C-alpha positions, 0 to 999 in steps of 0.5 A: 523524521521531524527536524527537531524533537520539541513535543508534541509532533507527528510521524506519519499517523502517530502522535508523540506527546511529552509523555511519549518522549519521556518514555522513549528516554527512559526505555532507551536508558534501561535497555539500549546497552543490553539489546540490539537497536531493532529489539529496542525499537520493537519494545518501544513500539509495544510501549507506545502502541506504534503500529501500522494499519496492518497491526504490525509494529513500526519497527523500521520507523522507530529505529530511524527515530531512535537514530535521529534522536541519538544524532540530535543528542536527545538520547544516547545509543551505543555504537553499532557493532560492525558486521562482516559480510565476508562469505554472506550469500544473498538469495534471490526470489525465484522467478515465475512464468507469465501467462500466455497472451490470449487472443480474444475479441468478443463481446462482454457477454461471451466471457461472463461470468467474470470473477475477481479472485484474490491471489493467496498462493505463493506459486500464483503470486510468482505467476501474477508478478511475472505477468504484470512485469511482462505486459504492463506498460509500467512493468512491475517488480514488487509491492511494499506495505499493505497490498491485495493482488487479484486475478481477473478470471472468466468462467465462460468456458469449462476451463477458467481463463485468466484475463489479467490482474489488478493490484491495490496498495498503500495510497500516495503520501501527499497529493495536493489535488486529492487533499483539496478534493477531500478537504484534508490538512496535513495533520488530518491526512497523516491520521487517516491516509491509511483509509485510502488505497491505491489501484497501482496496477491494472492489466487486461492482457494485450490480446484480450479485446472485450468492450466494457470489460475494464469498467466491469472489472472495476465495478466488481472489485469495488464491491469486494475490496472492503471485505477483503481488506478487512479480512486481511488487515482488520479495517475497511478502506473508504476511498480508492485512488489511481493515477493515469498517465498519457496517452491513456485517458482513464476511460474505464475509470470514468465509465465506472463513476470514478471522479477526476480530481486533478493531476500530480505535480510530476514528482516521484514518491522517492524524490526526497530532494524535489529533483526527479521529474516524472510525467504528470498523471491525472488523479482519479478517486472512487468512494466506497461508501455513500457517507465517505467524508464522515467515514474517512475521519471517523475516530472509530475503526474496527479492532486491528489484528494483532501481530500474532493474529496476522501471522496465524496464516502465512503472509506470502505477499 
C-alpha cells in the first residue's frame, strides 16, 4: 500500500487516478454501512475494473486498501463486528500419497517419448503435492496465485511412468538483476510483471538417472506453457524465470538455452523488513517468443477471462 494517497499512484499493476479515488469515496459513503467490507471491496473491484491477470477481482488487495484509507482518514468505515470462534472447526486438506521412487539408469532414448501433462484432477494434485514435498530439496506445501502443475511422463512402456513434476507460478515481485536485463523501471515492472512466470519447482525422481532428460523436459514445457496459460488464464506469458541455489549450478537450464542474468540479494519474498537472510540464488531467464522485449510491454493482450468464465469448470488448484 502507498504511504500516502496523493493521487495518482500505483498498487501492483493497477493505476489509481483522481477520479478513481473519488469513486472509492463515493461508493464507500453509499454502501459501507449496508454491506460487509469484502462485499464493498468486490463492488469497487467491479467499478474500478481491478482484476488479477486471471480475471478474478482483487478483493483482498482492495480490502487492504480500504483499511489503509480508513486508518489515514481518507474514508470512514464502520467498525468490524467481532466474530466468535467458539466451536468453529477448521478443516485440513486430505494428504496424498507420493509416487514411489523409480530406479532407472538408461539413456534418454529408452524413456522416450516423454510427455508433459497438466495436472487437472484433484486426486492427481494431491499425489503431485505429496511427491514434491517428499523428494524436492526445498520441500513443498502449496502454491498461491496463478499456477500450472505438470507431470513428466514416459510412454516407453505399456504402462506410462511418471518420472517427476514441474510447477510454474507467479514471478518474483522485484529482482534487480532481472529488471536490469529486461530494461524495466519500477512502474513498467508493476504493469507487466504478470507476463513473466516462475519455474518454482522442478523434480526428476531421485532414482531416475537419465542423461539429458532434465533439459529435454525444459524444451518440451517451453513449447506448450504459453497455450496452457492462455487456456487457463486468458493470456500468454512472454518470459520464464527460475532460481538455482548452490550446490546446484543450473546445468540443465544452461543446456536448454536459458540465460544467466545475475543473482538474488539474499532476501525472502516474505521479508517485509529486510531482516530475513536466505542463501543467494542464481537467476535464469528464458524468452518464449523471439520478439520478447516488444511483446513484454505490448499494450494489447488477448481478452482476459471473466470471473464467470473462470469458474465454468472446477479450479482445483
